[in-house]
C-alpha positions in Angstrom: 0.0 0.0 0.0 1.3 3.4 -0.9 1.5 5.9 1.9 0.7 9.4 1.0 3.0 12.3 1.9 0.3 13.7 4.3 0.0 10.3 6.0 3.8 10.0 6.3 4.2 13.5 7.7 1.4 13.0 10.2 3.0 9.7 11.4 6.4 11.4 11.7 5.0 14.3 13.7 3.1 12.0 16.1 6.3 9.9 16.5 8.4 12.9 17.3 5.9 14.1 19.9 5.7 10.7 21.5 9.4 10.1 21.8 10.0 13.7 22.9 7.5 13.2 25.7 8.9 9.9 26.7 12.5 11.1 26.6 12.1 14.4 28.5 9.3 13.5 31.0 9.5 9.7 31.6 12.1 7.5 30.0 12.4 5.5 26.8 12.3 1.9 27.6 12.6 -1.3 25.5 8.8 -1.9 25.7 8.2 1.6 24.2 10.4 0.7 21.3 8.7 -2.7 20.7 5.2 -1.2 21.0 6.2 1.6 18.6 7.6 -0.9 16.0 4.4 -3.0 16.2 2.1 0.0 15.8 4.3 1.5 13.0 4.0 -1.8 11.2 0.2 -1.8 11.5 0.1 1.8 10.2 2.3 1.3 7.1 1.8 -2.3 6.0 -1.5 -2.2 4.2 -5.0 -0.8 4.3 -6.5 -3.5 6.7 -3.7 -3.2 9.2 -4.0 0.6 9.1 -7.7 0.2 9.9 -6.8 -2.0 12.8 -4.2 0.6 14.0 -6.9 3.3 14.1 -9.1 0.8 16.0 -6.4 0.4 18.6 -6.0 4.2 19.1 -8.2 4.3 22.2 -6.0 1.6 23.8 -2.8 3.4 22.7 -4.1 6.6 24.4 -4.8 4.5 27.6 -1.3 3.0 27.7 0.4 6.4 27.1 -1.7 8.2 29.7 -1.1 5.4 32.3 2.6 5.3 31.6 2.7 9.1 32.0 1.3 9.1 35.5 4.7 8.3 36.9 5.9 11.7 35.7 3.3 13.5 37.9 2.9 11.7 41.2 -0.6 12.4 42.6 0.7 13.0 46.1 2.2 16.3 44.8 -1.2 17.7 44.1 -3.3 16.6 47.2 -2.7 15.0 50.6 -2.6 11.2 50.6 -5.4 9.5 52.6 -4.1 6.7 54.8 -5.5 6.5 58.3 -8.8 8.3 57.5 -9.6 5.8 54.7 -8.7 2.9 57.0 -11.0 4.1 59.7 -13.8 4.7 57.1 -13.4 1.2 55.8 -13.7 -0.3 59.3 -16.7 1.9 60.1 -18.8 0.8 57.1 -17.4 -2.6 56.1 -15.5 -3.8 59.1 -16.0 -7.3 60.6 -15.6 -8.5 64.2 -12.9 -11.1 64.7 -11.6 -12.2 68.1 -13.6 -9.3 69.7 -12.0 -6.6 67.5 -13.4 -4.6 64.6 -11.1 -5.1 61.7 -11.1 -4.6 57.9 -11.8 -7.4 55.5 -8.2 -7.2 54.4 -7.1 -7.9 58.0 -9.6 -10.7 58.3 -8.2 -12.5 55.3 -4.7 -12.1 56.8 -5.9 -14.7 59.3 -7.6 -16.9 56.6 -5.1 -17.5 53.8 -5.2 -20.7 51.7 -3.6 -21.9 48.5 -7.0 -22.2 46.8 -7.8 -18.6 47.6 -4.4 -17.5 46.5 -5.0 -19.2 43.2 -8.5 -17.7 42.7 -7.3 -14.2 43.5 -4.2 -14.4 41.3 -5.9 -15.8 38.3 -8.7 -13.3 38.5 -6.3 -10.4 39.0 -4.3 -11.2 35.9 -7.4 -10.5 33.8 -7.3 -6.8 34.7 -6.5 -5.5 31.2 -6.3 -8.7 29.1 -10.0 -9.5 29.5 -11.3 -6.1 28.4 -8.8 -6.0 25.6 -9.6 -9.5 24.5 -13.3 -8.9 24.5 -12.9 -5.8 22.5 -10.8 -7.7 20.0 -13.5 -10.4 19.8 -16.1 -7.7 18.9 -13.8 -6.1 16.3 -12.8 -9.3 14.5 -16.4 -10.6 14.4 -17.5 -7.5 12.7 -19.4 -5.9 15.5 -17.6 -2.6 15.2 -20.2 -0.4 16.8 -20.1 -2.7 19.9 -16.3 -2.6 19.7 -16.3 1.2 19.8 -18.7 1.1 22.8 -16.4 -1.4 24.6 -13.1 0.4 23.8 -14.4 3.8 24.7 -16.0 2.4 27.9 -12.8 0.9 29.0 -10.7 3.9 28.2 -13.2 6.4 29.7 -13.5 4.3 32.9 -9.7 4.4 33.4 -9.4 8.1 32.5 -12.0 8.9 35.1 -10.2 6.7 37.6 -6.9 8.5 36.9 -8.6 11.9 37.5 -9.9 10.7 40.8 -6.4 9.5 41.8 -5.3 13.1 41.7 -8.4 14.4 43.6 -8.1 11.8 46.3 -4.7 10.1 46.6 -5.1 7.0 48.7 -2.8 4.4 50.1 -3.6 0.7 49.6 -4.1 -1.6 52.6 -0.7 -3.2 52.4 0.9 0.3 52.9 -0.3 0.4 56.5 1.1 -3.1 57.1 4.5 -2.0 56.0 4.7 1.7 56.9 1.8 2.4 59.3 0.0 5.7 59.0 3.1 7.8 58.2 3.4 9.1 54.7 6.5 8.2 52.7 6.4 9.7 49.1 9.0 7.5 47.4 7.4 4.2 48.4 7.9 1.3 46.1 4.9 -0.8 45.3 4.8 -4.4 46.4 2.9 -7.5 45.4 1.7 -8.1 49.0 -0.4 -11.2 49.3 -0.5 -11.6 45.5 3.0 -12.8 46.0 1.5 -16.0 47.3 0.3 -16.7 43.8 3.8 -16.1 42.5 5.1 -18.7 45.0 2.4 -21.2 43.9 3.3 -21.0 40.2 7.0 -20.4 40.7 7.1 -17.2 38.6 7.3 -13.6 39.8 4.3 -12.4 37.9 2.9 -9.9 40.3 6.3 -9.0 41.7 7.4 -8.0 38.3 4.1 -6.1 37.5 4.1 -4.1 40.7 7.8 -3.2 40.4 6.8 -1.1 37.4 3.5 0.3 38.9 3.0 3.9 37.8 1.4 5.1 41.0 1.4 3.6 44.5 -1.2 6.0 46.0 -3.9 5.1 43.6 -6.2 2.8 45.6 -9.4 4.8 45.1 -11.1 3.9 42.8 -10.0 0.3 42.2 -9.6 0.1 38.4 -8.9 -3.6 38.8 -12.4 -3.8 40.2 -13.8 -1.5 37.5 -12.4 -3.1 34.4 -14.3 -6.4 34.6 -17.5 -4.4 35.2 -16.9 -2.7 31.9 -16.9 -6.1 30.2 -20.0 -7.1 32.1 -21.9 -4.0 31.1 -20.8 -4.1 27.5 -21.8 -7.8 27.3 -25.4 -7.0 27.9 -25.5 -5.3 24.5 -24.4 -8.6 22.9 -27.2 -10.4 24.7 -25.1 -13.5 25.4 -26.1 -14.9 28.8 -23.2 -17.3 29.0 -20.7 -14.6 28.3 -22.3 -12.3 30.7 -22.3 -15.0 33.4 -18.5 -15.6 32.8 -17.8 -11.8 33.1 -19.9 -11.8 36.3 -17.9 -14.6 37.8 -14.6 -13.0 36.8 -15.8 -9.7 38.3 -16.6 -11.5 41.6 -13.2 -13.1 41.5 -11.5 -9.8 40.8 -13.3 -8.0 43.6 -12.4 -10.8 46.0 -8.7 -10.8 44.8 -8.5 -7.0 45.3 -9.4 -7.4 48.9 -7.8 -10.8 49.7 -4.6 -9.7 47.9 -4.5 -6.7 50.3 -4.4 -4.1 47.5 -7.8 -2.6 47.9 -10.5 -1.9 50.5 -14.1 -2.7 49.8 -14.7 1.0 49.5 -12.1 1.0 46.7 -13.9 -1.8 44.9 -17.3 -0.1 45.1 -15.9 3.2 43.9 -14.4 1.3 40.9 -17.8 -0.2 40.0 -19.3 3.3 40.3 -16.8 4.8 37.9 -17.5 2.0 35.4 -21.3 2.8 35.7 -20.7 6.5 35.2 -18.6 5.8 32.1 -21.2 3.5 30.7 -23.9 6.2 31.1 -21.6 8.7 29.4 -21.1 6.4 26.4 -24.7 5.2 26.0 -26.5 8.5 26.8 -24.2 11.5 26.3 -22.3 10.1 23.3 -24.6 7.6 21.5 -27.8 9.6 21.9 -26.5 13.1 21.1 -25.0 14.7 18.0 -21.6 13.3 19.1 -22.7 10.0 17.8 -22.1 11.1 14.2 -18.4 11.3 15.0 -18.5 7.8 16.4 -20.2 6.6 13.2 -17.4 8.2 11.2 -14.8 6.5 13.4 -16.6 3.2 12.8 -16.2 3.6 9.0 -12.4 4.1 9.2 -11.8 1.1 11.4 
């Protein structure tokens, strides 16, 4: 396929902006180069791969924004909530154990089991792969309008979550176990009890993932809890009960894993679900049922 001069110049300008941003504000890593090579191939190879490149643009935006969070730590903009969030969690969702009111996270600290480690670990790994996989299924089966709904729902859910991170920086439950209620800005993220899953499978999956986490103080809302909800909500439009049932079970597993793995309170999980519902409303009502929908239809034609 012949690339026009305008298309080449546009790609060159975007590339320069991307690498300038990464070089001066973050860092250029090997995964950036590999991702860029893959997307450049899609853009230049032929017409079909270019259509797929444009289809992937919402996810490219998501990845770039998520990676950029590390350049602007949210604790620089607002105070981090540690003890007050812990007290709030106990007040609304605490349980009594041995005569003491404790959080669900603390309760599971006394009730750990290899089966629960396995359930929480497997569920937690579906965080992004499941929404991305479902979106790809919709795209390659020709349901491009539903693909757009799913892709935009996923990205908007996460962008709203990122915005809340800066309004309400919050420490995860494991932070209190390690540091107490004192704030330490340069804290490194840890796998916490998800490390039990690593020990089961003999591979440092979560240890590796959390070593590169872009933001430690980003417990509220739980986007791990929100992302499977986006799949569940989007699946209702496909009207496939079996698929919806699978997404519901994975959502339950994810919510359990978030709390059992000591990375989120139940408040975090509920706020994540709320963010997904808000994003779903925006997509279905404010975009699909307003003049904005004409731009979504144009986008559908180019992917």
